[in-house]
C-alpha positions in Angstrom: 12.5 16.8 -6.3 10.3 13.7 -6.5 7.2 15.9 -7.2 7.4 16.6 -10.9 5.2 19.6 -11.0 6.6 21.2 -7.9 7.1 24.7 -9.4 3.8 25.1 -11.2 1.8 24.0 -8.1 3.9 26.1 -5.7 1.8 29.3 -6.4 2.6 30.8 -3.0 5.1 30.3 -0.1 2.7 28.2 2.0 2.1 25.7 -0.9 5.9 25.6 -1.5 6.5 24.7 2.1 3.7 22.1 2.0 5.0 20.4 -1.1 8.6 20.4 0.3 7.4 18.6 3.4 5.4 16.1 1.3 8.4 15.5 -1.0 10.5 14.7 2.1 7.9 12.1 3.1 7.8 10.4 -0.3 11.6 10.3 -0.3 11.6 8.5 3.0 9.6 5.7 1.4 12.6 4.7 -0.8 13.5 1.0 0.0 17.2 1.6 -0.6 17.4 3.7 2.6 16.5 0.7 4.7 18.1 -2.2 2.7 21.5 -0.6 2.8 21.4 -0.8 6.6 20.3 -4.5 6.6 22.7 -6.0 4.0 26.2 -5.5 5.2 29.3 -7.6 4.1 27.1 -10.4 2.7 25.1 -10.6 5.9 21.5 -9.9 6.7 21.6 -7.8 9.9 18.2 -8.1 11.4 16.8 -7.5 14.9 18.2 -10.3 17.2 19.9 -12.2 14.4 22.5 -12.1 11.7 22.3 -14.3 8.6 25.5 -15.2 6.8 24.5 -15.4 3.1 27.9 -16.8 2.1 27.2 -20.1 3.8 24.4 -21.0 1.3 25.1 -22.7 -2.1 22.7 -20.3 -3.8 20.7 -17.2 -2.8 17.5 -16.4 -4.6 15.0 -13.5 -4.5 11.3 -13.7 -4.8 10.0 -10.1 -4.9 6.3 -9.2 -5.1 4.8 -5.7 -5.0 5.1 -2.1 -6.1 8.6 -1.8 -4.6 9.8 -5.2 -5.9 12.0 -3.9 -8.6 13.8 -1.3 -6.5 14.1 -3.7 -3.6 15.6 -6.4 -5.8 18.0 -4.1 -7.6 19.2 -2.8 -4.3 19.7 -6.3 -2.7 21.4 -7.5 -5.9 23.9 -4.6 -5.7 24.7 -5.3 -2.1 25.3 -9.0 -2.1 25.5 -12.2 -4.2 22.2 -13.1 -5.7 21.9 -16.1 -8.1 18.5 -15.2 -9.6 14.8 -15.2 -8.8 11.4 -13.9 -9.7 10.0 -10.4 -9.6 6.2 -9.7 -9.8 5.4 -6.1 -10.6 2.3 -4.1 -11.5 1.5 -4.4 -15.2 2.1 -0.7 -16.0 5.7 -0.6 -14.7 8.3 -0.9 -17.4 11.3 -2.7 -16.1 13.9 -5.2 -17.4 16.6 -7.4 -15.8 18.0 -10.4 -17.5 19.1 -12.0 -14.2 15.5 -12.3 -12.9 12.2 -13.6 -14.4 9.9 -10.6 -14.4 6.1 -11.0 -14.4 3.8 -8.1 -14.9 0.5 -8.8 -13.2 -2.8 -7.1 -12.4 -3.4 -4.3 -9.8 -5.7 -3.5 -8.1 -7.6 -6.4 -9.6 -5.8 -9.8 -10.2 -5.5 -10.9 -13.9 -4.4 -14.0 -15.7 -0.8 -13.0 -15.2 -1.5 -13.0 -11.4 -2.3 -16.7 -11.8 0.9 -17.2 -13.9 2.9 -15.5 -11.1 1.6 -17.8 -8.4 2.2 -21.0 -10.4 5.7 -19.8 -11.4 6.7 -19.0 -7.8 5.4 -22.4 -6.6 7.4 -24.2 -9.4 10.5 -22.2 -8.6 10.2 -23.0 -4.8 10.0 -26.7 -5.7 13.4 -26.6 -7.5 15.3 -24.9 -4.7 17.5 -27.2 -2.5 17.7 -27.2 1.3 21.2 -25.8 1.0 19.9 -22.6 -0.7 18.4 -19.4 0.8 15.3 -17.5 -0.4 14.9 -13.8 0.4 11.3 -12.7 0.0 10.9 -9.0 -0.7 7.3 -8.0 0.0 5.6 -4.6 -0.6 2.2 -3.1 -1.3 0.0 -4.5 -4.0 1.2 -8.1 -3.6 -2.3 -9.4 -2.9 -3.6 -8.8 -6.4 -0.3 -9.4 -8.2 -0.1 -13.0 -7.1 -3.3 -15.0 -7.1 -4.5 -18.6 -7.0 -8.2 -18.8 -6.3 -9.5 -21.7 -4.2 -12.9 -23.1 -5.2 -13.8 -20.1 -7.4 -12.8 -18.7 -10.8 -10.5 -15.8 -11.5 -13.6 -13.8 -12.8 -15.4 -14.5 -9.5 -12.4 -13.3 -7.5 -12.2 -10.2 -9.6 -15.9 -9.4 -9.1 -15.6 -9.9 -5.4 -12.4 -7.8 -5.1 -14.0 -5.0 -7.1 -17.0 -4.9 -4.8 -14.7 -4.9 -1.7 -12.6 -2.0 -3.0 -15.6 0.2 -3.7 -17.7 -0.6 -0.5 -15.4 1.2 2.0 -13.9 -1.9 3.5 -10.5 -1.5 5.1 -7.4 -3.3 3.6 -7.5 -5.7 6.6 -11.1 -6.6 5.9 -10.4 -7.0 2.2 -7.3 -9.2 2.8 -9.2 -11.4 5.3 -11.6 -12.4 2.5 -8.7 -12.7 0.0 -6.9 -15.1 2.3 -10.0 -17.4 2.6 -10.5 -17.5 -1.2 -6.9 -18.4 -1.9 -4.5 -21.4 -2.2 -1.4 -19.3 -1.4 -2.3 -16.4 0.9 -2.3 -16.5 4.7 1.0 -18.4 4.7 -0.1 -21.2 2.3 2.6 -20.4 -0.2 5.2 -21.5 2.3 3.9 -25.1 2.1 6.0 -25.4 -1.1 9.2 -24.1 0.6 12.0 -26.6 1.1 14.9 -24.3 1.9 15.8 -21.6 4.5 14.1 -18.3 3.9 13.5 -14.9 5.3 10.9 -12.2 4.4 11.7 -8.5 4.3 8.5 -6.4 4.3 7.6 -2.8 3.4 4.4 -2.2 5.4 1.4 -0.8 3.5 -1.1 -1.6 6.3 -2.2 0.6 9.2 -0.9 -1.0 12.4 1.8 -3.0 10.4 0.1 -6.4 10.9 2.2 -8.9 9.1 -0.8 -11.3 8.8 -2.5 -8.6 6.7 0.4 -7.1 4.7 0.3 -8.9 1.3 -2.5 -11.0 2.7 0.1 -12.7 5.0 1.6 -14.5 2.0 4.9 -15.3 3.8 3.5 -15.1 7.3 0.4 -16.7 8.7 -3.3 -15.8 9.3 -5.1 -14.6 12.4 -8.5 -14.5 10.8 -11.1 -17.2 10.1 -13.7 -18.2 7.5 -16.3 -16.8 9.9 -14.6 -13.5 10.0 -14.6 -13.3 6.2 -18.3 -14.0 6.1 -19.0 -11.4 8.7 -17.2 -8.8 6.6 -19.4 -9.5 3.6 -22.5 -9.1 5.8 -21.1 -5.9 7.4 -21.0 -4.3 3.9 -24.1 -6.0 2.7 -22.3 -7.8 0.0 -23.5 -11.3 0.6 -26.2 -10.9 -2.0 -23.9 -9.2 -4.5 -20.9 -11.5 -4.6 -21.0 -14.7 -6.8 -22.7 -17.6 -5.1 -19.5 -19.7 -5.2 -17.9 -17.2 -2.8 -20.6 -17.9 -0.2 -20.5 -21.6 -0.8 -16.7 -21.7 -0.3 -16.8 -19.7 2.9 -19.7 -21.8 4.2 -17.6 -25.0 3.6 -14.8 -23.4 5.5 -17.1 -22.4 8.4 -18.3 -26.0 8.6 -14.7 -27.3 8.8 -14.9 -29.0 5.4 -12.0 -26.8 4.1 -8.9 -26.4 6.2 -8.3 -23.1 7.9 -5.4 -20.9 6.9 -2.1 -21.6 8.8 -2.0 -20.2 12.3 1.8 -20.4 12.8 4.7 -18.7 11.0 7.1 -21.0 9.1 9.8 -18.3 8.5 10.8 -15.0 10.1 9.2 -11.9 8.6 10.8 -8.5 9.3 9.2 -5.1 8.6 12.0 -2.9 7.3 10.0 0.3 6.7 6.6 1.8 7.7 4.5 4.9 7.1 5.9 6.3 10.4 9.3 6.6 8.7 7.7 9.0 6.1 6.0 11.0 8.8 9.3 11.3 10.8 11.0 12.7 7.7 8.2 15.2 7.1 8.3 16.4 10.7 12.0 17.1 10.4 11.5 19.0 7.2 8.6 21.0 8.8 10.8 21.9 11.7 13.6 23.0 9.4 11.1 25.3 7.7 10.1 26.8 11.1 6.9 25.0 11.8 5.7 23.5 15.0 4.6 20.0 13.9 2.1 17.6 15.4 1.8 14.0 14.1 -1.3 11.9 13.5 -0.3 8.4 12.5 -2.3 5.2 11.8 -5.3 7.1 10.4 -7.9 4.9 8.8 -11.6 5.1 8.0 -13.9 6.8 5.5 -12.6 10.1 4.0 -15.9 11.8 4.9 -15.2 11.2 8.6 -11.4 11.6 8.4 -11.6 15.1 6.8 -13.4 16.7 9.8 -11.4 14.7 12.2 -8.1 16.1 10.9 -9.6 19.5 10.7 -10.6 19.5 14.4 -7.1 18.4 15.4 -5.6 21.5 13.8 -4.9 24.3 16.3 -5.2 27.1 13.7 -2.1 28.9 14.9 0.3 30.3 12.4 3.5 28.4 11.7 1.7 25.2 12.9 1.5 22.0 11.0 -0.3 18.7 11.3 1.4 15.7 9.6 -0.7 12.7 9.1 -0.4 9.2 7.6 -2.3 6.0 7.1 -4.9 4.8 4.6 -8.4 6.1 4.2 -11.3 4.4 2.4 -13.9 5.7 0.0 -17.4 4.4 -0.7 -17.7 4.7 -4.5 -21.3 5.5 -5.5 -20.6 7.8 -8.4 -19.0 7.2 -11.8 -16.4 10.0 -11.7 -12.6 9.8 -11.6 -10.7 10.3 -8.4 -8.8 8.8 -5.5 -8.9 8.7 -1.7 -6.2 11.3 -1.2 -7.9 13.8 -3.5 -11.2 13.3 -1.8 -9.6 13.6 1.7 -8.1 17.0 0.7 -11.5 18.3 -0.4 -13.3 17.1 2.7 -10.5 18.4 5.0 -10.2 21.8 3.2 -14.0 22.2 3.1 -14.2 21.8 6.9 -11.3 24.1 7.6 -12.7 26.8 5.3 -15.5 27.3 7.9 -12.8 28.7 10.3 -9.8 29.8 8.3 -9.1 31.3 4.9 -5.3 30.6 4.8 -4.8 27.0 5.6 -3.1 24.6 3.2 -4.1 20.9 2.9 -2.2 18.2 0.9 -2.4 14.4 0.7 -0.7 11.9 -1.5 -0.1 8.1 -2.0 3.6 7.3 -1.5 3.3 4.9 -4.5 2.6 7.9 -6.8 -0.8 6.7 -7.8 -4.1 7.8 -6.2 -7.1 5.7 -7.0 -7.8 5.3 -10.7 -5.8 8.4 -11.7 -2.3 9.3 -12.9 -1.6 11.6 -10.0 -0.3 11.0 -6.5 -2.8 13.2 -4.8 -3.6 16.9 -4.5 -3.1 20.2 -2.6 -5.7 22.9 -1.8 -6.1 26.1 0.3 -9.1 26.9 2.4 -9.5 30.4 0.9 -10.3 28.9 -2.5 -14.0 28.7 -1.8 -15.9 27.0 -4.6 -19.5 25.9 -4.3 -18.9 23.1 -6.8 -16.9 20.9 -4.4 -19.9 19.0 -3.2 -21.0 18.2 -6.7 -17.7 16.7 -7.5 -17.5 14.7 -4.3 -21.0 13.3 -4.8 -19.9 11.8 -8.1 -16.5 10.7 -6.8 -15.1 13.0 -9.4 -12.3 14.7 -7.3 -9.7 14.3 -10.1 -11.7 16.4 -12.6 -12.2 19.0 -9.9 -8.5 19.5 -9.4 -7.9 19.2 -13.1 -10.2 22.2 -13.7 -9.2 24.3 -10.7 -5.6 23.2 -10.1 -3.9 21.3 -7.3 -3.0 17.9 -8.7 0.3 16.5 -7.5 2.3 14.4 -10.0 5.3 12.1 -9.1 4.9 9.2 -11.5 5.1 5.7 -10.1 7.6 5.9 -7.3 8.6 2.2 -7.1 7.6 2.0 -3.4 4.5 2.0 -1.2 4.2 3.0 2.5 0.6 4.1 2.3 -0.6 7.7 2.3 0.9 10.9 3.8 -0.5 14.3 4.2 -0.5 17.6 6.1 -2.4 20.7 7.2 -0.4 23.9 7.7 -0.9 27.6 8.3 1.9 30.0 7.5 
């Protein structure tokens, strides 16, 4: 079991089934499942092409993101790799003498994020045209590698923090990131002199390569004007540092070049949130449930909770499996995460109709918001008047800590967004 506290949280058969289905979904986010199908006999077997790695003098890996260590270890075990760079979140404890490992900031960039960007650029400059670079990209990359353009790191941190708390989607956040960066939106590839390919784990609803990892190894479909409109949409133009507005203004006037609008190398998405949902649906059917799937969910948890609730038929042995990435507008000073809040909003709405419905939601990376848990599970018969008080303060973690329901997995070494379910046994 990936869920570490499976037994203590499985207080009845419905919760046991729910956690079993969730566990199957998290398991399906393992990069090894997909990379083993792609790397066969020293070849990269990709849609419409087959790359013979043996023909290159050297093969290097540049891996960025929450899944970078697992992805790199897997690729290294399947074919010849001559070295490379791994950039991982700073709280992940990993070692590998063959690769240079940089632990950088997430969800906010830090000084090591700058070091990571400079190190990758220098590394690319030393690679020959007879070599091959395999980029391994996964969730969290945007903050792990940073090179601010026209602004300071502190100004970038302030802006990122405001965006994360205002309810903006990851596409909107990454649009702004790309236009405040010297490497995002495909700019990093300006330093590439060899053949390369990018293998991507998607952590973005809709699987838009120009948004995943802020399009670091792809290109950009957005503009400086788009970035400015997002700031206005969330009324942040008066809250962000003045240098941010000045930089975007220069871009809108054409005084700063736009981000690249054409891909330089091939990017291949190797796994998505849908893979997790498919595994959950199979497990649900094995347990005797009729399962319906809701994928690509996005939006504020306050709206998503009732939306998910309304979709549920209410019939016994029925299950809704959902996935995507919600957002939270942070106004309180509590401790929590979007999955924990989504569970409370959904369960609260369901409790108006049913008293025996189970709701669960987790992040496949094992970390929900600023907490140490992956998410939570709750039943609609557990009626507590205090739920609203906790939600008003964005304090969902302490609600579940007091009344039970937190789900712990530890950091999973992957990220395919969030997964959840509603079921009635």
